[in-house]
C-alpha positions, 0 to 999 in steps of 0.5 A, spaced: 689 785 324 681 786 322 682 785 315 686 778 317 680 776 320 675 778 315 679 774 310 679 767 314 672 764 314 675 759 319 676 764 324 669 767 323 666 760 324 671 758 330 671 765 334 663 765 335 663 757 336 668 758 342 664 765 344 658 761 345 661 755 348 664 760 353 657 763 355 654 757 356 659 754 360 659 760 364 652 760 365 652 753 367 657 754 372 654 760 375 647 756 375 650 750 378 654 753 384 648 757 386 644 751 386 649 747 390 650 753 395 642 753 395 642 746 397 647 746 402 644 752 406 637 748 405 640 742 408 644 746 414 637 750 415 633 743 416 638 740 420 638 746 425 631 747 425 630 740 427 635 741 433 631 747 435 624 744 435 627 738 439 630 743 444 624 747 444 620 741 446 625 738 451 625 745 454 617 745 454 617 738 457 622 740 463 618 746 465 611 743 464 613 737 469 616 742 474 609 746 474 606 739 475 610 736 480 610 743 484 618 744 483 616 751 481 610 755 482 607 758 476 609 765 479 616 763 480 616 760 473 613 767 470 617 771 474 619 778 471 621 781 477 628 781 475 633 783 481 640 786 479 646 782 482 649 787 487 654 783 490 659 777 488 663 776 482 657 778 477 656 784 481 657 791 477 658 788 470 656 791 464 651 790 461 648 788 469 646 781 471 640 779 474 637 773 478 629 771 478 626 766 483 627 760 478 634 761 476 636 755 481 632 750 478 633 752 471 641 752 472 640 745 475 635 742 470 637 745 464 644 747 463 646 740 462 641 739 456 643 745 453 650 743 453 648 737 449 646 741 443 652 746 443 657 740 444 655 735 439 656 740 433 662 745 432 658 750 428 653 751 434 656 757 437 651 757 443 645 754 445 640 758 450 634 758 453 631 765 454 624 768 457 620 772 452 623 779 455 630 776 452 632 774 459 638 768 459 637 764 466 642 759 463 647 758 458 651 752 455 658 751 458 662 755 453 659 761 455 657 759 463 664 757 466 664 756 474 665 761 478 672 762 480 672 768 484 677 772 479 672 778 478 675 779 471 675 771 469 668 770 472 665 777 468 668 775 461 666 768 461 659 768 464 653 771 459 648 768 463 643 772 468 643 778 463 637 781 458 639 781 451 634 786 449 638 787 442 633 787 436 635 780 434 634 777 441 628 780 442 625 778 435 627 771 437 624 771 445 618 774 442 617 770 436 610 765 437 611 761 431 606 758 426 604 752 422 607 754 416 614 757 420 615 754 426 622 757 427 625 764 426 631 764 422 635 771 423 642 772 419 647 777 422 654 778 422 658 778 429 663 783 431 669 779 428 665 780 421 663 772 421 656 771 418 651 767 424 645 764 423 640 765 429 635 760 429 629 760 435 623 756 436 618 758 441 617 755 448 610 754 451 609 752 458 602 751 461 599 754 454 602 760 455 608 763 451 614 763 456 620 764 451 624 761 446 630 756 445 635 759 441 642 756 437 647 760 434 650 757 428 657 759 425 657 759 417 665 759 416 666 752 415 660 752 410 662 758 406 669 755 406 666 749 403 662 753 398 668 757 396 672 750 395 666 748 390 666 754 386 674 753 385 673 746 383 668 748 378 671 754 375 677 749 374 674 744 371 670 749 366 676 752 364 680 745 362 673 743 358 673 750 355 680 749 353 679 742 350 673 744 346 676 750 343 682 746 340 677 740 338 673 746 334 679 749 331 682 742 328 675 740 326 673 747 322 680 747 319 679 739 316 672 741 314 674 748 310 680 745 307 676 743 300 673 751 300 680 753 301 682 749 295 676 751 291 677 759 292 684 758 289 681 754 283 676 760 282 682 765 282 685 761 277 678 761 273 677 769 274 684 769 270 682 765 264 685 759 267 680 753 266 683 747 269 681 740 271 676 739 277 677 738 284 677 732 288 673 731 295 671 725 299 665 728 303 658 728 301 656 733 305 654 740 303 661 742 302 662 736 297 656 738 294 658 745 293 665 742 290 661 738 285 657 744 283 663 748 282 666 742 277 660 742 273 660 749 272 667 749 270 666 744 265 660 748 262 665 754 261 669 750 257 664 747 253 661 754 251 660 755 244 658 762 243 663 767 244 663 773 248 665 777 242 659 774 238 654 777 244 657 784 244 656 784 236 649 783 237 648 788 242 652 793 239 648 792 232 642 794 236 638 801 234 635 801 241 639 803 247 640 796 252 643 796 259 644 791 264 642 793 271 645 789 277 641 787 283 645 793 287 642 798 282 649 799 278 649 799 271 653 793 269 653 793 261 651 799 256 651 798 248 653 804 244 646 806 242 646 807 250 652 812 250 649 815 244 643 817 247 645 819 253 652 823 251 656 818 256 662 814 254 662 806 256 667 807 261 663 813 264 657 809 265 659 802 267 659 800 275 655 807 276 649 807 280 642 807 275 640 813 279 645 817 275 640 817 269 634 817 272 630 824 274 630 827 280 623 824 283 625 817 282 632 819 286 628 820 292 627 813 294 632 808 294 633 803 288 630 796 290 630 791 284 624 787 287 620 793 285 621 791 278 620 783 279 615 783 273 616 786 266 613 793 265 613 799 261 616 805 265 612 811 266 614 818 268 611 821 274 610 827 271 608 825 264 604 819 263 606 818 256 613 816 256 619 816 261 625 821 262 632 819 262 637 824 264 643 825 260 650 829 260 649 836 263 642 834 266 639 833 259 632 830 259 630 825 254 624 822 252 624 815 251 620 809 251 623 804 256 621 797 258 624 793 264 625 785 264 627 782 270 632 776 269 631 771 275 636 766 278 635 758 279 631 760 286 626 765 282 629 771 285 631 777 281 638 777 279 638 783 274 634 787 269 634 788 262 632 795 260 631 797 253 630 804 251 627 808 244 628 815 243 621 818 242 623 825 243 620 827 236 614 823 237 613 827 243 614 834 240 608 832 235 604 829 241 605 836 245 603 840 239 596 836 238 595 836 246 596 844 245 591 844 239 586 840 243 587 844 250 585 850 245 579 847 243 577 845 250 578 852 252 573 855 247 568 849 249 569 851 256 568 859 254 562 857 250 559 853 256 561 858 261 557 863 257 551 859 256 551 858 264 551 865 265 545 866 260 541 860 264 543 864 270 540 871 267 534 867 265 533 864 272 534 871 275 529 874 270 524 869 272 525 870 279 524 877 278 518 876 275 515 872 280 517 877 285 514 882 281 507 878 280 507 877 288 508 884 289 503 886 284 498 881 288 500 884 295 499 891 293 492 889 290 491 886 296 493 892 300 489 896 295 483 892 297 484 893 304 484 900 303 478 900 299 475 896 304 477 901 310 474 907 306 468 903 305 467 901 312 469 908 314 464 911 310 459 906 312 460 908 319 459 915 318 452 914 314 450 909 319 452 913 325 447 918 323 440 914 323 443 910 329 444 917 333 436 919 331 434 912 333 438 912 340 435 919 341 428 917 339 428 911 344 431 915 349 425 920 349 420 915 348 422 912 354 421 918 358 414 919 355 413 912 357 415 914 364 410 920 364 405 916 361 405 910 366 405 916 372 399 918 369 396 911 368 398 910 376 395 916 378 388 914 374 389 908 378 389 911 385 383 915 383 379 910 380 380 906 387 377 911 391 371 912 387 365 908 389 364 901 386 359 902 380 357 900 373 362 905 370 368 903 374 367 896 373 367 897 365 374 901 366 376 895 370 374 890 365 377 894 359 384 894 362 384 887 363 381 886 356 387 891 353 392 887 357 394 894 359 399 891 365 402 886 360 403 892 355 406 897 360 411 891 362 413 889 354 413 896 352 419 897 357 422 891 355 422 893 348 425 900 349 430 896 353 432 891 347 431 897 342 436 901 346 441 895 347 441 893 339 442 900 337 448 900 342 450 894 339 450 897 332 454 903 335 459 898 337 460 894 331 460 901 327 465 904 332 469 897 331 469 898 324 471 905 324 477 903 329 479 897 324 479 901 318 483 907 321 482 911 315 484 917 320 490 913 321 494 912 315 500 914 318 503 912 324 500 913 331 500 911 338 495 906 339 493 900 345 494 893 341 489 890 346 484 895 343 486 893 336 485 886 337 478 887 340 476 891 334 478 886 329 475 880 334 468 885 333 469 885 325 470 877 324 466 875 330 461 872 325 466 867 323 468 865 330 462 865 334 459 858 332 465 854 333 470 857 337 470 858 344 475 865 345 479 866 351 482 873 352 488 874 357 490 881 356 496 884 359 497 891 361 500 894 354 503 901 353 501 905 348 506 904 342 507 908 335 505 903 329 500 902 323 494 900 327 490 899 320 496 894 318 496 890 324 489 889 324 490 886 318 495 881 321 490 880 327 485 878 322 489 874 318 491 870 324 484 869 327 481 867 321 486 862 319 485 859 326 478 859 325 479 855 319 484 850 322 478 848 327 473 843 323 467 843 328 469 846 335 475 848 338 478 854 342 482 860 341 486 863 346 489 870 345 495 873 350 498 879 350 504 881 355 509 887 356 516 884 357 522 889 357 522 893 351 518 888 347 510 887 346 509 879 345 502 877 342 500 869 342 494 867 338 493 859 340 488 855 336 486 847 338 486 846 330 489 841 326 496 843 326 501 844 321 505 839 318 513 840 319 515 840 312 510 846 311 512 850 317 518 853 313 513 855 307 507 858 310 510 865 310 512 864 302 508 868 297 502 864 294 503 858 299 497 855 301 494 848 303 487 850 302 483 848 296 483 852 289 479 858 289 479 858 297 485 861 298 490 866 295 496 864 299 498 871 301 495 872 308 501 870 312 506 873 307 502 880 308 502 879 315 510 877 315 512 883 311 507 888 316 511 885 322 518 886 318 516 893 317 514 894 324 522 891 326 518 886 329 518 878 329 513 873 328 514 865 330 510 859 329 510 852 333 505 847 331 503 840 332 499 836 328 493 834 331 494 838 337 494 846 334 498 851 332 501 858 336 503 864 333 507 869 337 508 876 335 514 880 338 514 888 337 518 893 339 515 899 344 516 905 340 514 912 344 
């Protein structure tokens, strides 16, 4: 059955058209019914809304007039003290009945008006006036029959005098309304299952919400009308669909009749029977198609080149030639193709082209658009040729060109592949390539050896530079050692005469004290003598010799000489401490003393342009090479002084922090540029003029600190100064 439908173009046209028509009609029918239902409901609600609003205004007028004419007092009208009815026909009902002081007036004045609203329209089931608590003082006559004395009849036919406290009743009674929604519509189902609309509007008496006017609408007739309308529309749509379907079938068969005739004629042409053309009386697309078919048949009859002639040309070619269809099938292959690939013609025809392509070309589905331009196909593994796969997965190197054949619309219809066997040429190319690679390998080996020689030369140059730096470093250390020996010798030689001078000055001071005591005794004795000529001569001689001045000046001279000798002694001691010739090995020292001895040695370098600030902390004794550390302190202080052009400050701070001793030396000099901070500890790096610096001072300092397993840090800002921080471990 499915194959029958596939073979009939008329069914392929008719069935979708009818299906679309059915969908459109159903959609239109549903939309039309919904719109009409919505319009009927809107019309019904508008009508009920107007009725309720008129009823509410009527109730308001009657009740306001009763207050105005004093038929009812305000307390009577708004009385919510509901009294249960305990005797009479309405006593003992469930739910119970009540009465208020305004019931009689409302029964007499309003019931008749309520009946007009309920009796005028059969769809209006009830019309009632309720107060804001849901109490119904009166009802339309359908549910408020006159009392007969029959308890059963009176109880079942009177819904007045009761309180409707269900959700629908309370919502209606307490609804106050608004300008946009003056009435309230509530939809619910009665006990019988019928759908009801409860529509209410608020009743305002004397500016206060009294209650509401309610009507109940039964929608049975409206729903019946809507159902009848749906049935009518559905029937009309079905008849319209049937007529339209028959019309579509007849029109499509009439339109497709020339196509059926042309299909039969094409089958005859395929069998080699070229007859006269078809006749058609239409000028539409089908007529154009039939006329084109007639022209094609005429051209086939006029063909002068036979198929055999074409086959002879193709088969005589030495190159392999293949025709690839748009769907990737081999449609034609000459004998050279069969010889190249090892297949017969029948084994290749109508086979997918992927069968003769290498594996990497099979990963992507064949797409003829990828070959829309003439090109020379190149294998992804070997850029020099293309690889075809023959029988038994034999790989054949070929030069393969692809040329597209286009239809009248400019689309690629098929491909013409021409392949030439270049296996022997590729073999020769591989040998040449191998020889070239061997030559290249030898060249790379020579270059590698050259690089190794160059690397060795660079290492020798670096070793020579390191050796030269070490030699200069050793020379500098030897110089410092010689200076230390010389300083120690000088200290020893100077100490002896300084000792004599100190001793003699001390003795001289004592002698002067004794001599002065004797002179003072003579002065006292002289005062006791009578004033004669000899006494006056002695007094005049004392003044002439300025003996009082000489006594004071001698004392000052002896004191200054002792102070100078003490200063020389301290300098000699500092020189001796700095040289530390007696401490060439490690010893326990106080680094504050080392710094002080260094300051004494270089004070002449500092005192004219530096204000020196000392901030020494209490440091523990640590084991170190004192002479070497003195050299570090001297290098840093001298450099700090050189960095200060005219006048500046140098601050030395020492602290003991945990197991570390930290020393800061800060100057207010010119600072070090950022690009030079990483180079200052390198040997021979200096920013001083030629002949004024060797560039080894900071390098020596760095190596001495490293020798003590410490660290040295530097921070600097150009124009503000530099700070060196030395961190040394406490070694006990």
